[in-house]
Every structure is written in C-alpha cells, then in structure tokens.
C-alpha positions, -999 to +999 in steps of 0.1 A: +000+000+000+028+024+009+046+016-023+015+022-043+009+055-026+045+067-031+044+057-068+016+082-073+038+111-061+051+131-090+081+154-086+086+186-107+109+183-137+139+201-123+160+218-149+194+203-148+204+204-185+207+242-185+241+259-183+258+262-149+253+299-149+215+297-151+191+292-122+153+286-123+131+308-101+122+277-079+159+273-071+162+309-058+130+304-038+143+272-024+175+290-013+156+318+003+134+294+023+165+274+034+182+306+045+152+314+068+150+279+083+187+274+087+197+308+101+167+325+117+139+300+125+137+295+163+167+316+173+147+332+200+128+301+212+152+293+240+170+314+266+205+329+264+229+303+277+256+305+302+293+310+293+300+328+260+264+336+251+257+352+285+290+371+284+286+387+250+249+393+253+254+411+286+283+432+273+261+444+244+232+451+269+255+472+292+268+490+261+233+500+251+221+509+286+253+527+299+266+540+266+300+523+270+306+526+232+345+527+234+355+503+262+331+473+264+320+465+300+311+431+315+293+430+348+301+467+353+339+465+347+361+469+317+365+440+293+393+442+267+395+406+254+376+414+221+370+446+200+336+461+199+321+455+164+299+426+175+287+445+206+279+476+185+258+455+161+241+436+189+232+468+207+216+481+175+197+447+172+185+452+208+171+486+198+152+470+170+141+437+185+144+443+222+169+429+248+161+393+244+175+360+229+163+368+194+179+403+195+212+388+207+214+360+181+201+380+152+236+394+143+255+361+142+226+344+123+225+373+098+263+370+093+259+332+087+232+338+061+252+366+045+282+343+041+262+317+023+247+343+000+281+358-006+294+325-020+262+322-040+270+356-055+306+344-061+293+317-083+272+341-103+301+365-107+322+336-120+294+326-145+288+295-124+256+304-106+246+268-099+280+261-083+274+291-060+239+278-053+254+244-044+279+261-021+252+280-003+231+248+001+261+230+015+266+257+042+230+260+050+226+222+056+258+216+075+248+207+110+276+220+132+282+250+110+246+261+116+248+254+154+278+277+156+264+302+131+232+308+152+250+312+185+263+344+200+299+340+190+323+364+173+332+339+147+302+340+124+306+378+120+343+374+117+338+347+090+316+370+069+340+400+070+370+378+062+352+361+034+341+394+019+376+408+022+393+378+006+368+376-023+372+413-029+410+409-030+406+380-054+388+402-078+413+431-071+385+453-056+410+468-032+389+495-017+361+470-008+387+444+004+403+469+028+370+481+041+360+445+050+395+439+064+391+469+087+357+455+099+373+421+105+400+438+127+372+456+147+354+422+151+382+400+164+415+418+165+447+423+147+453+386+141+435+391+107+464+414+096+485+382+096+460+358+081+447+377+051+481+389+038+496+355+042+467+339+023+471+364-005+509+359-007+505+321-008+479+324-035+498+349-056+530+330-054+512+299-066+500+319-096+535+333-103+527+369-095+552+396-104+567+422-081+544+448-096+513+427-088+524+423-052+529+460-049+496+467-065+479+452-034+494+480-013+471+506-028+476+539-010+440+550-013+426+517+000+450+516+029+440+551+038+404+540+039+414+510+061+432+532+086+404+557+087+381+529+098+404+510+122+424+538+139+397+559+156+385+532+180+421+521+188+432+557+195+401+565+217+404+532+236+441+540+243+431+574+257+403+561+278+421+530+291+459+536+297+467+499+297+448+492+265+478+485+242+493+460+266+461+442+276+442+441+243+470+439+216+499+422+234+484+401+261+451+390+243+464+389+207+500+378+207+508+362+241+477+342+239+489+326+206+521+314+225+502+302+256+517+328+279+489+353+283+475+361+318+450+349+329+450+315+311+413+315+303+413+294+271+417+258+259+447+242+243+449+210+222+471+188+200+484+198+166+456+178+149+429+195+171+410+209+141+410+179+118+379+162+133+363+197+138+366+206+101+349+173+093+322+180+119+315+215+106+304+202+072+284+171+082+267+156+063+287+169+033+321+160+049+325+128+029+327+148-003+359+164+010+376+131+000+366+138-036+380+173-035+413+161-021+417+133-045+428+135-072+446+167-060+467+180-089+498+199-078+511+207-113+512+241-129+493+259-142+470+260-112+434+267-115+432+303-101+400+298-081+411+264-066+445+278-058+428+307-040+404+285-020+430+260-010+454+288+001+425+302+022+419+268+039+455+258+042+468+290+058+440+292+083+444+255+092+481+258+098+478+291+117+451+279+141+468+245+145+500+261+156+483+285+180+482+274+216+447+290+220+423+265+205+385+266+204+360+242+190+345+269+167+376+290+157+382+273+124+346+278+112+361+307+091+377+281+069+344+263+062+331+285+033+359+279+009+357+241+016+319+244+009+326+260-025+352+232-033+326+206-025+301+225-046+325+224-076+327+186-073+289+183-071+285+206-101+310+183-120+289+153-112+256+169-120+268+183-152+281+149-162+249+132-151+267+112-125+246+116-094+250+081-082+278+092-058+254+117-042+227+091-039+251+066-023+264+090+002+229+103+010+217+068+016+247+058+038+244+089+059+207+088+065+208+050+072+237+055+097+219+083+114+187+064+116+206+034+129+223+055+156+189+068+167+175+032+169+205+022+190+200+052+213+164+042+218+170+006+227+197+016+252+178+042+272+206+045+298+227+063+272+200+090+266+186+113+293+149+110+296+143+146+285+158+139+251+142+105+243+111+119+226+131+142+204+155+114+194+126+091+187+110+116+164+142+124+147+149+086+142+115+081+126+120+112+103+155+099+093+141+065+085+115+082+063+142+103+046+164+073+040+137+050+026+116+076+009+146+095-004+163+065-020+129+054-035+124+088-051+160+089-064+154+055-079+121+065-095+134+098-107+169+089-119+168+116-146+166+143-119+202+145-109+195+175-086+172+154-064+199+140-041+213+175-036+178+188-026+173+158-003+206+165+015+196+202+018+162+193+032+179+175+061+182+210+075+146+209+085+147+179+109+181+187+122+172+224+131+139+211+146+158+185+166+184+211+178+157+235+189+139+207+207+170+197+226+178+233+235+143+241+247+140+210+268+174+214+285+178+252+287+169+252+324+202+234+330+223+259+310+206+292+315+197+312+346+167+329+332+142+314+357+165+322+386+168+358+374+130+361+370+126+347+405+150+372+420+134+401+402+099+392+413+107+382+449+136+402+460+137+435+441+149+456+471+178+434+481+214+434+468+225+403+449+260+390+449+278+362+429+301+338+446+335+331+429+322+321+395+308+344+368+310+325+335+291+295+348+260+317+354+267+347+331+231+346+318+219+355+352+232+390+350+218+394+315+183+385+326+183+402+360+193+434+342+220+448+364+257+440+373+262+420+405+293+423+428+314+392+429+326+376+461+360+359+462+362+361+424+377+332+404+365+346+371+391+348+343+369+370+321+365+396+349+402+395+358+413+426+339+383+446+352+391+436+388+425+453+384+413+487+373+406+514+398+370+518+388+363+481+388+376+471+422+344+481+439+326+453+420+347+427+439+347+417+476+368+394+496+349+368+516+356+385+550+342+418+535+311+401+523+304+385+556+309+419+573+282+433+550+259+404+557+259+412+594+244+446+587+219+440+559+199+412+542+213+401+509+214+373+484+242+352+470+242+332+438+265+302+437+271+268+421+256+240+441+291+223+442+304+254+462+278+251+489+294+224+511+327+243+512+309+276+519+290+261+548+323+253+566+329+290+573+315+300+607+302+333+593+281+313+568+256+300+595+229+327+589+227+317+552+203+292+538+195+280+503+160+295+494+159+284+458+178+263+433+178+247+399+200+219+385+233+237+390+228+270+408+216+280+443+202+313+457+213+319+493+197+343+518+207+355+552+172+366+561+157+348+592+123+350+576+135+333+544+154+306+563+124+300+586+102+294+556+127+269+542+129+252+576+092+248+578+088+235+543+117+212+547+134+222+514+143+252+493+121+262+464+128+242+432+129+265+402+108+252+373+123+231+345+104+251+319+117+285+309+092+310+294 
C-alpha cells in the first residue's frame, strides 16, 4: 500500500540540463526558504545560555544601557578581550528587536546567512551560478556549521568579514577588500592582519605573481580607507584605558597565541585538534571532502579559483593548528571555501549526469543516522529522559528520509538534482531537533528562571555572585544589572578587577560576611560550592532558598530561612523557561 501511494507522487521536472550559470526561479525560492529555516527559525525560542552567550549578550546590553561605546564592559567592569564590532551591532539589534534572545542571536545568524549568500554571489560572478547555489546549500545544511552560526559568538561575523575581504582581493577590488579587512579587525582583532596577507601571498606565489602585482595590493588610497576605519577606536580606547595597548593587543592577541597570556582562560589542544572539527563543521557533506582532495593536482598551471580557495583553507588550518589557543568553533572561518570546493565537485557530477555518488552518500548517511537513533532508543541509559522523545521523532524522520529519499531517487533517476535537494532538506529535521534539545534542556544551561525569581521576589535586596561568573553569566543578562562578585575566580573579569574603577565590584569573603551582618542580601553560587561555603563559621545565617539543577540562591534573612525550615526544602525553580 505504501509503495502504491509513493508511486503516485510526482516530482517537478527540475531543470538540470541548463548551463551552470543559469538558475530557475524555484531554485532561488528554495535557497531563500532554506536561509530562513537554517539561520533564523527559532533563534529566540530558548534562553540565552551561560558561558559565552551570556558574556557577549550582557556586554552588548550594558553598552546599550550605559553607553560604553568605546570600552566594552562586562558586569560593570572593563572587558578588553575582544574589539567592539559585535557588541555595537548587537546593541543596534536590541534597539530594533528588544533585549532578548532573538535580538542577541540575530547578528551572528545574519552573518551566517550573509556568508552563504556571498558565496552564491561568487558563483554568479564567475558565471557558475549553480556552483554558487550548491555552495550556499552545503553551508545551509551543514549541522555543526549552523549550530555555531546561530549562537552568540564572534566567529560568524568574523567569518563574513574575512570572506568578503578575501573575495574582494581575489577580484582586485582593493577599496572594498580593505573596508571588510578593517571591519574584521574591529570584530576579532589584529590577528586578521596576519591571516589575510599570508593567504594572498601564498595564492599569488602559486599563480606566479610579479613584483608589480604584489605592490599593487598596497594601494595607498585603499590603505588610507582601512586606517580611517580602524584607527579611531584604537586611539580612543588607548586614551580612555591607559593599559589598552598591553592588555588588548599584546596580552590578548600575541601572548595568547604562544600560551603565555594572563590569565590562562582558554583551551589548548594537540596539533591535529582541528582535523575532526573541520569534518564536523560540514556534516553531512564532509564525505565529499575526499573527492575534493583526491585527485589533487599539484602541477602548474594551477586553476586560479582552486589555488585561492586552498590557500585560504591551508593558511588558516596551519595558523590555528600552531596557535596554543584553540576553540571548537575557531576554524569555522575556513568552512566557506571548503563548501565551495565541495560545490564544484557536485557541479561536476551533476553536469556529467553522475549523481550516483550523491545518492550513495545520502543513503549511507541517513541510514547511519537512523541506525544511531535506533541504538540510542534501545539503550535508554545512554540518553537522558528529557531527550528521548526528540530522538525518537528524529529517528522516525530519518528512516523516512532514508527509505523515501532512496525510492524517489530510484524512480526519478533523470533528476540529478534530487539527491542535492534531499541533502539540503535534512536542515529541517536537524534544526527542529536542535531546537527541541535546547528548549528541553535550557533550564540546565541558563539562569533565566533564577533571574526572574529574584526580580519578582527580592527586588529591594542586593544580589552577589560567589566566585564564578562565566558559569551563570546569563543571570546578569536576565536580572538586568551587574552584581558584585565575592572571592572572584573569574578569568573574564580578571582585567576589570585590576582597574581602579572596577575594584568596587569585587569583595573578599571577609568583607562580604561583614556586609551580611548589617543587611539582608542574596548570594548566587554553584551547588558544588555550597558544602565548602558552609564550613565557614560566618556562613551560618545563610540558607538556600531556591535552586535549579546547577545554581543556588542563598539568603541571610531569618524570615526566608524559617520558611525553608518549615517546608523542609528550598524552592525548586521550574524546569520550563518562558
């Protein structure tokens, strides 16, 4: 019966015989819908998360509220680890959409969408519109790429500015290239002044550039435009913050690369750290990287575009692999050129009517994913209960994609674009699954409910944070005001704690206990800190009045503690965040 029903489904006659520089209207519409689903759908459906999201969302909020447009501030103190471009744009987004999760995530999501569309435009500019279309589809349906791209990180915006700069330099649009280079510097620092020149030098050397061609890149007018964009903020920041040059440029940009910056608030890893991550960024398309590497022709004359794209990927991979500072998402900026290289291989197969490789990889991937889902369901101890329904639904959908997709490919063998479309449509179940997981587990990784509880119950009382900040950074964002830190262990607030204006935001434990003897106050801490805190004799007046899975709210009010004593336990904050 199912077979009879499926045989009645007729697919549109996709145009695949047209020249690679031509696109039907339906292909443009398909790309637009995919951009919306991949980059914008559901970005405000779950709360701002602790760690990086909470940090950056709060900095932009404080910038908007307190007008700290030159020196970014975090929890009321100076923060010089990153330049301000992302914060400026997020503050503007807050003005338009409000101070909320959607407003915070809109800028990185917009940058991710813009990067995909930029490479779509690259294909059109090269008279290979369909290759650019494939490249955009690859990015918009790569799972980890999208997860990073719709999170409040600097890297999606950095990726867009770097991509726009390099593509402009490739076409010798020097004014535009230097403008985007300047914006990249204002997004993540002076490291880009090493990356982009080295990429262009490697590319131009592969193409046998002359001395005059190298010198042409140093266009005086374009460099003047670059300096006019970059210098004002750096000069103003140096005037406002006397230690700016040392902290921002030397400590955070250069010493961090060599693993000798202070404080050591970053991760390190082996030389091959980014190999599995590059593969993960482009799932499910990663398998096609094998076809782009092999056969890899290293004989001159090199194809200019491929030499450019491989120079881009290779320099970035080597640079970040050599750096001591490693992050799971840092090398996402090398994903777009890889996506275009994959797109070239797909275009080659489609043009030659050899879509069987696409069908085989599609079938293998969906079958493997469905199999992993089945395995997870039959071994429930491996999967937390809150995720089981989401995994079950995804497994059913993936089985349908596998069986139905292979059947349609078999019945419509003449439509060589069909497997590409099916790969791209995987974005829908994966984005839905990701949102489901985030929404069901956000209470574990966001302090929105705790902040709401504090704002409604204890508006008149001061709130302090104990030791940590990063682990509940979203609390400050949602409570709407900076909170002094007791016995700080925060690396992100370290620089701010050493400034004369920032010291008042930090208390020693004896000073805190001295304050607690003269006023009622509240203390937010990780649950794991509670046993140690209780050992201090001055901590006896404190009790835990509310908690979630990871964080506790303490009070020294006898009325609060009496209520806890009578009920027998502190208030459990809800597992659902609204």
